[in-house]
N, C-alpha and C positions, 0 to 999 in steps of 0.2 A: 452848444459850439464840445460839452463834456459831453454827450451822447454822439456827435459825430467823431471824435478820437478817438472814445471809448470804442467802435465797431471799428475805424480805424487800424488798430489794436489788435483785436478780435477777430484771428486769422486772415488779419486783409480783406477784409469785406468793407468795400467802401462806397457809400453812398454818391449815388448817377448825382445824387442835386446839389451837391456843394457847386457854392460857388467857380468856376473855373477861373476865374482872372485874378484868382487867391494862386499866384505863385510858389508862392512855397508849399501850401499842397498837392500842385500840380504835380512839381518836382517829384513829391511822395511817392504819390499816383501811378507817375513813370517808375519809380524803383520797384515799386510793390508787384504790377506786373510785369515787368522783368522778373523779379524773380517767381510769381506763378509762374509764369512759361519756361523758365530753369524746373521748378517742383514737376511742369509738366509732361514735362522729357525725361526727368527723371521716373516717374509712376508709367510712362511709358516703356522703359527699359528694361525696370523692379518686372514689370507683367513678361514681358519676354524673356528674362532670359530666368525668371522662377521656376516656367516652365520643363525648362532645361533641368533646371537645380532643387527640383522638388521634393527628392529627396535628402538633400543636404545634412547632413546631423548637427546637431547645437555644440560640437567640438570645430567644425567646419565654419558656423558661422562666427564661433568667437576667432576665427584662427582671419576673418574676412577685419573686425571690429579691431583686432591687431595693425590689422596692413593699415587703414584707418591711421592710424595712432603716429604710423611710422611716416606718412606723407606731410605729416607737418614739420618734418626738419630736415634739415641737408646735412647733418651733422652729424660725425661717429667719432670713438676713439676707438686706440691700438691698446687693447692690453695685454700684460707680458707677463705669465706666470714666471716663475723662478725660481731655484732651489739650490744655493752654492755655488752660486756663477756671478757674482758679484764683475767680474775681468771678463769672461767670455763672453754677456751680451752687453760689455761695452765693444770689445772689439767684432761682436756678430753684426747683433739684429737691432742695433742702441745706434751704432754704423753706417747699415746700410741704409736707413731712414733716413738719418742725417743727410747721408749722399742723392738718394732723392726727395730732398729737398720738403722733407713731412715738420709741420712745425711742431716742435717739443710739445705743445697745450695739445694735442691731440695723443702724447702718451702716457701711459699709466702702468705701472709695476703694482705685480702685487705678489708676497713673499709671505713666509708662512709663519713666522710668527715675530717676538719682539727683538729676539738673537739677530735675526735675517735681517729684519728692520735695520737696526744699528752698525751691519755689516756691512749692506747695503749705501746704505745712508753715506757711512767713512769714503766709500770704495768709488762714488758715480757722480758727477760731476751733474750739478743738480740743473744745470742748462739743457743736459739732455734727455731728461723729464719732467713732467706734469704732477703728477703725486706716485707717493709710496706709501701702499696699501697694506697692513699687513691680513691675512686672510687664513687658510687656515692651510697643515701640511697634505699632501698626497694628492696626487695629480688630478681621479673623479672629485673629490673633495674640493679643488683650486678651483674646479673648472664650474664647479654645480655652485660656491659661495660668487662666484664673479657675476653670474646670470641672476643671484639673489638678492644681489647688492644694487645691480641698477632698475630702472623702470622697464616695465610691458614697453615697448616700441622704440626701447635703445638702438642702436645698429652701432654695435662690434664687432670688430677686426679681433681676432688673436694669434698672436705669434710667438711661436717656440722664440725661445732665449737665444740661439742658433743659429741662428736662419743666416744664408752667406750673401744668395741672390734670388730677387727674383727677374728671370728672363721673357722675353717677347718670342712669338715666333715669327715671323718674316718669312714672306714664298714669292719669289720670281724669277719670271719664265719658268718655273717646274720643282726650281732651284729650293730647300729648306735649310733655316737657318737659324739661331735666333740672338739674339741682344740685350744688353741692360733694355727695362719695359721705361719708356718714354715718359711713359708719368702716371707714376703711383696713387698721387690725389685721384687721379680725374676715372684710374682706375676703378676704388673703387667706388666711389660714388653713382660711378655709370654701374659697378654689380651690388648694388644696393637698391638704385631705379627698378634695373631688371626686374627686382626681389619683389620692391611693391607694384611695378603694376601687371605680375603674371602672382604674384599672390602665392611669392617662394619666401620660406624663413632663414633658407642655407643656403650659403653659397661657397664656391674653392673653386681651387688653381689645380693644374695635371700636377701631377706627384714628384715629377724629375722634371731636368734642367733638359733635356734632351731632343733635337727636332726630326728625327728617326722615327719618336711615335709620339711626338706630337701632330694637333693637327686643327686648321683654324674653323675648330666648330667652337661652338656653346650648348648644352644640353641642359635635357630639362627631364634625362631618365636613369633612373638606379646606378647611380654612378659613386667611385669611394673620393670621398671630401676629407682628404688628406690631411693632421694635426696639425703640421708647422704653421699653417698660413691660412686663415676660413676666417669669413664670417655670416653674423647672423641678425635679424630682427628678431629683439629677447621678448621670449614668452616666462611667463611662472609657469609653469604648467606639469605635475608631477609624470608626466607619461617623458619629457623631455629630461629629467633626471640621470647622471651618471652612476652607476651599479660598477663600475670596474676601470681602474687603472691600465691595466696591459690593452691596447686595442680601444680603449675610450672611445676612437676618432672612428672608427670603423661602427663602433655604435650610437655614434651620435648620428651617423649618417641611415641610419634601421630607424633609428629612431624617426625623426624628420621625414623619410620617407613614409614613414609607414603611416603618421601623421594626417600630412601634406600630402602624398601621392608625387612628388617630384622636392626634386632636390637642382641648383643652378651650378654645371659647374666650365669652366671658361678653361678648355685643351688648349689653346695658344697662349697660355701665361704658366707657367712653369719655377718652382724654387729647385735651391743647389743647397740642402745641407748634409751632415751626418748623419741617418739615423743609426740609433745605439753607440753612438761610438767614442760619443765628448761628456768628459768628465764632469760629476755633477748631475742634479736632476734624475730621474730616476735611475741612473746609474749609480746614485750616491745609496742607493735605498737595504744592499747589498743582496738583492732579491734574486734567484735566475731567471733573469725575463725570456727565457726560451719556454721552463717552464711554465710561468704566468701566463706566457701567451697562447699554449694550449688550454691550457686551462679556460683562456676565454674563448679562442675562436670553440671549443665544444660549448661552452655553456652558451653565447650567441645564435651556435647553428640548431641548437636543441631549441632555441626561445624562435627565432625565427626560418625554420624546413624548410619554409618552397621555395623562399629568393632567398636564399644563399646555397652553399656547400665549400665543403673544409681540401685545404690545400694544403700540405703536407713535406708535400718534396720540391723546395724551392733550397737552392747549391747554397745559399745562408743557414740554411736549416732552424731558419723561424718560421714558426708554425702561423698557414695565412689564412681566412675567410675570405671565398672570393663571393662577388654577389653576383646572382638572376640576373639580370639586364632588362627592367620590364621598360615599356616609355610612358613617361606623363601622358 
């Protein structure tokens, strides 16, 4: 009997001469047959897909491994990096999340140092968030720290601390209107599910809350993933480390596109925030943000010349980098 058991455990090879009246063993055989069938189907699928992806790089293979990791979870966290804005974060993003019934257990605030930790701890009611974590100073540094802080495969939504509205587009009888997003929790879970099923690791929303420009589409080509609200399936990869503070959201979009060949954007979901205006945050660093933006767009254009072009004529005077749209 010991020999028979050994054969059963050795890649499910079953001796057909076993006593069929043994009910327990019969059940085991049926289970093994089911597993074999699934395995055969998987092999057939693998043979079919391997012809299409015979030139897949090791980087892409590694990407698929991360995707399987993230498939096992339906949880997410909302991370808010913040600096010198303990009041504003309550009035804006934390208030918005509470309004949309997001559980505080999802919410983590990252601050720059112990002094900031004590400030936020004393100012923000504990029921509004789950954890307050000391990271590092500087936006790019904090973004990199957050990614390294969490395991690969973690579903992370990052939000700015001054987010005012999250809206959705409605189209009825050819007329477009916007209204507050109906269910933020469901939307976030849907975003990560679409990422998983399409082997995408970065998703975002339309950069404005404007029904005229928003469309009822979800795209995977090269489009800007704006910084105030976005999600990622976490990976620890040197090519995804940010190198600039100003235009870090543009750099991240280009990094993910270069690695994965697609980014997910919901053009029917928009946000409202005051870009470059609220006190605290990067405004508190005393830098000339327009000068820093110019340096950043020139740097990124030099790094990604075939998929970007400079745009220096905006009314705001802030230099921008346009992305040359490529289909996924």
